[in-house]
Structures are given as structure tokens and as C-alpha cells.
C-alpha positions in Angstrom: 7.3 -20.8 15.7 4.0 -19.0 15.8 2.7 -21.7 13.5 3.9 -24.4 15.7 2.4 -22.7 18.8 -0.9 -22.3 17.0 -0.9 -25.9 16.0 -0.2 -27.1 19.5 -2.8 -24.8 21.1 -5.4 -25.9 18.5 -4.5 -29.6 19.0 -4.9 -29.2 22.8 -8.2 -27.5 22.3 -9.5 -30.2 19.9 -8.3 -33.0 22.2 -10.2 -31.6 25.1 -13.2 -30.3 23.3 -16.4 -32.3 23.6 -18.8 -32.6 20.6 -21.1 -29.6 20.6 -24.8 -30.3 20.7 -27.0 -28.3 18.4 -30.6 -27.1 19.0 -31.5 -29.3 21.9 -34.6 -29.0 24.0 -34.3 -27.3 27.3 -33.7 -29.7 30.2 -36.4 -30.4 32.8 -36.0 -28.0 35.7 -36.3 -30.8 38.2 -33.5 -32.7 36.5 -31.5 -29.5 36.4 -31.8 -29.2 40.2 -30.9 -32.8 40.6 -27.9 -32.4 38.3 -26.7 -29.4 40.4 -27.1 -31.5 43.5 -25.2 -34.4 41.8 -22.3 -32.0 41.0 -22.3 -30.7 44.6 -22.2 -34.3 45.9 -19.3 -35.0 43.5 -17.4 -32.1 44.9 -17.1 -31.1 41.2 -15.5 -27.7 41.8 -12.6 -29.0 43.8 -12.1 -32.1 41.7 -11.9 -29.9 38.6 -9.6 -27.4 40.4 -7.2 -30.4 41.1 -7.5 -31.7 37.6 -6.8 -28.2 36.0 -3.8 -27.8 38.3 -2.5 -31.2 37.2 -3.0 -30.4 33.5 -1.4 -26.9 34.1 1.6 -28.5 35.7 2.2 -30.9 32.8 1.3 -28.7 29.9 4.8 -27.2 29.5 6.3 -30.6 29.2 3.6 -31.7 26.7 3.9 -28.6 24.6 7.6 -28.9 24.6 7.5 -32.5 23.5 5.0 -31.7 20.7 6.9 -28.7 19.5 10.2 -30.6 19.5 8.7 -33.5 17.6 7.2 -31.2 15.1 10.5 -29.4 14.5 12.7 -32.5 14.5 10.4 -34.4 12.1 9.8 -31.5 9.7 11.7 -32.5 6.6 11.2 -29.0 5.2 13.5 -27.5 7.9 17.1 -28.0 6.9 19.2 -29.7 9.6 21.3 -26.6 10.1 18.1 -24.6 10.9 16.5 -27.1 13.2 18.7 -26.0 16.2 17.7 -22.4 15.5 14.0 -23.4 15.4 14.5 -25.3 18.7 16.2 -22.3 20.3 13.4 -20.0 19.2 10.8 -22.5 20.6 12.7 -22.7 23.9 12.7 -18.9 24.1 9.0 -18.5 23.2 7.5 -21.5 25.0 7.7 -20.2 28.6 5.4 -17.3 27.7 3.0 -19.6 25.9 3.0 -22.0 28.8 2.4 -19.2 31.3 -0.6 -18.0 29.3 -2.0 -21.5 29.0 -1.5 -22.1 32.8 -3.3 -18.8 33.6 -6.2 -19.9 31.4 -6.4 -23.3 33.0 -6.1 -21.9 36.6 -8.8 -19.2 36.1 -11.5 -20.0 38.6 -14.2 -18.7 36.2 -13.2 -21.6 33.8 -14.7 -24.1 36.2 -17.8 -22.0 36.7 -18.3 -21.9 33.0 -17.7 -25.7 32.6 -20.1 -26.4 35.4 -22.8 -24.2 33.9 -22.4 -26.0 30.6 -22.2 -29.5 32.0 -25.2 -29.5 34.3 -27.8 -29.2 31.4 -26.0 -32.0 29.6 -26.6 -34.3 32.6 -30.1 -33.0 33.0 -31.0 -33.8 29.4 -29.5 -37.3 29.5 -30.6 -38.5 32.9 -33.9 -38.3 34.7 -34.1 -36.5 38.0 -34.4 -39.9 39.8 -31.3 -41.2 38.1 -29.4 -38.1 39.1 -30.5 -38.5 42.7 -29.3 -42.2 42.6 -25.9 -41.1 41.3 -25.6 -38.5 44.0 -26.3 -41.1 46.6 -23.5 -43.3 45.2 -21.0 -40.5 45.7 -21.9 -40.4 49.4 -20.9 -44.0 49.8 -17.4 -45.0 50.7 -16.7 -46.3 47.2 -18.1 -43.2 45.6 -16.0 -41.0 48.0 -12.9 -43.0 47.1 -13.7 -42.7 43.4 -14.0 -38.9 43.7 -10.7 -38.7 45.7 -8.9 -40.7 43.0 -10.5 -39.1 40.0 -7.9 -36.3 39.4 -5.1 -38.9 39.7 -6.8 -41.4 37.4 -7.6 -38.8 34.9 -4.1 -37.3 34.9 -2.6 -40.8 34.5 -5.0 -41.6 31.7 -4.3 -38.4 29.9 -0.5 -38.9 30.3 -0.8 -42.4 28.9 -3.0 -41.1 26.0 -0.5 -38.4 25.3 2.3 -40.8 25.1 0.4 -43.0 22.7 -0.6 -40.0 20.5 2.9 -38.6 20.5 4.3 -42.0 19.3 2.0 -41.8 16.3 2.4 -38.1 15.6 6.1 -38.4 14.7 5.7 -40.9 11.9 2.6 -39.1 10.7 4.5 -35.8 10.5 7.2 -37.5 8.6 4.7 -39.0 6.1 3.1 -35.6 5.7 6.4 -33.8 5.1 7.5 -36.5 2.7 4.3 -36.0 0.8 5.0 -32.3 0.6 8.3 -33.0 -1.0 6.8 -35.2 -3.6 4.1 -32.8 -4.6 6.4 -29.8 -4.9 
């Protein structure tokens, strides 16, 4: 079960991780200030709090579905042992979910994300472009977009998860069948 939990946590981290940029020049201080203003106009902090809450609420179901699929599709686990594995997963999962939820709901997480994201925007947009984007978020359409962003993101993530889970089952079967033929 610990292996399954580690795989699930790692997969979640990889799915949500953005590519890391190496050795980039420091952003322009004027663009940095404009990026900070942009994030303020986007109400980034509360949008991210809402998004993290939505992710946190759905993570238990996602982790359960992934773990169940991994157990049920693992040909190396004899059928008689699969129920034991599912029972163990059901016993351990609430603790893992609680830990994940605590991490996602930690207010310093959003501070850290904001501190890391502002320079990315400042490196990729000019100060003038950032000012124009901030102006957009003060329009009615920009305000509506921000209000709907957590919902749109959550629905998009849920849809993406469903698509990925449909592919993981057959992939796990192929992998475990490959293990049988190589042993």
C-alpha cells in the first residue's frame, strides 16, 4: 500500500508540476512590479484559495479511484489478495488524504506559488503588457472570467482526470502482463 500511495502522490505532483526553468536572467524590476499588480488585479490569492479548496475536496475521490484501479488491474496480486489490498487501502487512505488536504490548504502554499509565479510573468511579458492584462481584469468580462476560473479549472481537471484514468487501467494491465512474460 505504501508503494501505491507513493505512486499516487508522485503522479499528482508530476501532473501539477510545471517545467522548471534553469539559469534564467533576473526579471526587470518594473515588470516585477507590474506582475505583482496584475496578480493583485486578478485577485490571485482568493482565486487560488478557492482552487486549492476544490482540489482538496476532490483529492480523496481521485486518490481512491487511482488506488483501486491500480489494485484491481495489478495482475501480480492474486484475486484472493485483492480484497485485502483494497481493505488496507481503505484503512490507510483517510490519513493520506488528510495530509494532502492539509498541504493544499496551507496558506503559505499560495504565498510560495505567488512568489514563484510573479517572476515568470515578469520574464515573459513587458511591464506595459502586464499593465494591459491587469486592465482587462478590471473590465466586466475580466471580472467574470476571474469569478469563473476556479469552476472552469476544477471542471477541466476533473475531465482530464477521467480521460487519464480511462487510459491508466489498460496501461497498467499491459505493464503487468509484460512483467509476467519477462519473469
